[in-house]
C-alpha positions in Angstrom: -27.7 12.3 3.8 -27.1 10.0 6.8 -26.0 7.3 4.4 -23.6 9.7 2.7 -22.0 10.7 6.0 -21.7 7.1 7.0 -20.0 6.4 3.6 -17.5 9.2 4.2 -16.7 8.0 7.8 -16.3 4.4 6.5 -13.9 5.7 3.8 -11.8 7.6 6.4 -11.6 4.4 8.5 -10.5 2.4 5.4 -7.7 4.8 4.9 -6.4 3.9 8.4 -6.8 0.1 7.7 -5.1 0.3 4.4 -2.2 2.2 5.9 -1.8 -0.5 8.6 -1.7 -3.1 5.8 1.0 -1.2 3.9 3.0 -0.8 7.1 2.8 -4.5 7.7 4.1 -5.1 4.1 6.9 -2.7 4.7 7.8 -4.4 7.9 8.0 -7.7 6.2 10.3 -6.2 3.5 12.4 -4.8 6.3 12.6 -8.2 7.9 13.9 -9.6 4.6 16.7 -7.0 4.7 17.3 -7.6 8.4 17.7 -11.3 7.7 20.3 -10.4 5.1 22.2 -8.4 7.6 22.0 -11.0 10.3 23.1 -13.9 8.1 26.3 -12.2 6.8 28.5 -13.0 9.8 27.1 -16.5 10.3 26.5 -17.5 6.7 28.1 -21.0 7.0 26.5 -21.8 10.3 22.9 -20.9 9.8 20.8 -23.9 8.7 17.7 -23.2 6.7 18.5 -19.5 6.1 17.2 -19.8 2.6 13.9 -21.1 4.0 13.7 -18.1 6.3 14.1 -15.8 3.4 11.5 -17.7 1.4 9.0 -17.7 4.2 9.4 -13.9 4.7 8.9 -13.4 1.0 5.8 -15.6 1.0 4.5 -13.5 3.9 5.3 -10.3 2.1 3.5 -11.6 -1.0 0.4 -12.5 1.0 0.5 -9.1 2.7 0.8 -7.3 -0.7 -2.1 -9.3 -2.1 -4.3 -8.3 0.9 -3.3 -4.7 0.4 -4.0 -4.9 -3.3 -7.5 -6.3 -2.8 -8.3 -3.8 -0.1 -7.0 -0.9 -2.2 -9.0 -1.9 -5.2 -12.2 -2.2 -3.3 -11.5 1.1 -1.6 -10.6 2.9 -4.8 -13.6 1.6 -6.6 -15.9 3.0 -3.9 -14.1 6.4 -4.0 -14.1 6.5 -7.8 -17.9 5.9 -8.0 -19.9 6.6 -4.9 -17.8 9.2 -3.2 -17.0 11.1 -6.4 -20.7 11.3 -7.1 -21.3 12.9 -3.7 -18.6 15.4 -4.3 -20.0 16.3 -7.8 -23.5 16.8 -6.4 -22.4 18.9 -3.5 -19.3 20.9 -4.4 -17.7 21.4 -7.8 -14.5 22.8 -6.4 -14.1 19.9 -4.0 -15.0 17.5 -6.8 -12.2 18.9 -8.9 -9.7 18.5 -6.2 -10.9 15.0 -5.4 -10.7 14.1 -9.1 -7.0 15.0 -9.2 -6.4 12.7 -6.3 -8.3 9.9 -8.0 -5.8 10.1 -10.9 -3.1 8.7 -8.5 -5.0 5.5 -7.9 -3.7 3.8 -11.1 -0.1 4.6 -10.0 -0.8 2.9 -6.6 -2.2 -0.1 -8.4 0.9 -0.3 -10.6 3.2 0.1 -7.6 1.6 -2.6 -5.6 1.6 -4.9 -8.6 5.3 -4.2 -9.2 6.0 -4.9 -5.5 4.3 -8.3 -5.9 6.3 -9.0 -9.1 9.6 -8.1 -7.3 8.7 -10.4 -4.4 7.8 -13.2 -6.7 11.1 -12.7 -8.6 13.1 -13.0 -5.4 11.1 -16.0 -4.3 11.4 -17.9 -7.5 14.9 -17.1 -8.5 18.3 -18.6 -8.1 20.2 -15.3 -8.3 23.6 -14.8 -6.9 23.7 -13.5 -3.4 24.8 -10.1 -4.4 22.1 -9.7 -7.0 19.5 -11.1 -4.6 20.5 -8.7 -1.9 20.4 -5.7 -4.3 16.9 -6.7 -5.4 15.7 -7.2 -1.9 16.9 -3.7 -0.9 15.2 -2.3 -4.0 12.0 -4.0 -3.0 12.2 -2.6 0.5 12.8 1.0 -0.9 9.9 0.6 -3.4 7.5 -0.4 -0.7 8.7 2.3 1.6 8.2 4.9 -1.1 4.7 3.5 -1.9 3.8 3.7 1.7 4.9 7.3 2.1 3.1 8.4 -1.1 -0.1 6.5 0.0 0.0 8.2 3.4 0.2 11.6 1.8 -2.6 10.7 -0.6 -4.9 9.4 2.2 -4.2 12.5 4.2 -5.2 14.7 1.3 -8.3 12.7 0.7 -9.3 12.8 4.4 -9.0 16.6 4.4 -11.4 16.7 1.4 -13.8 14.2 3.0 -13.9 16.4 6.2 -14.6 19.5 4.0 -17.4 17.6 2.3 -18.8 16.4 5.6 -18.9 20.1 6.8 -20.6 21.0 3.5 -23.2 18.2 4.0 -23.9 19.1 7.6 -24.8 22.7 6.7 
């Protein structure tokens, strides 16, 4: 049982780490948008502004890759080891947890789509207007993903705490 409690605590901590990674990605996406805002008035005078955008997009892509890897490892642990604990201990909690597990594929798709959007911006020669529109869309996509993931992690954490109480009885 001690190993199970440790697994639950580890998973709760992972939620916090993953959220920090998502917030970093969102911050980088916001930086891309901020650069667009900053460069408008000085467009003709800023040397290397395209390089700044490209570097920010490279940073965003790296951040998204880290988040994707961490999420996949985390989800796999939840979908196997943690679900098994729920199923052994509490059918009602297991059902609630299973519903949350259904959201994992959506998160995987959303992160993959964010990576695709960042790659498209990085490798394209779009007009400024189209590029800006896509950059803002990427920022909104990441922000929505982060908010949804926060709600998901909060719900899971509540179930983990309920399971922990059940195990400590």
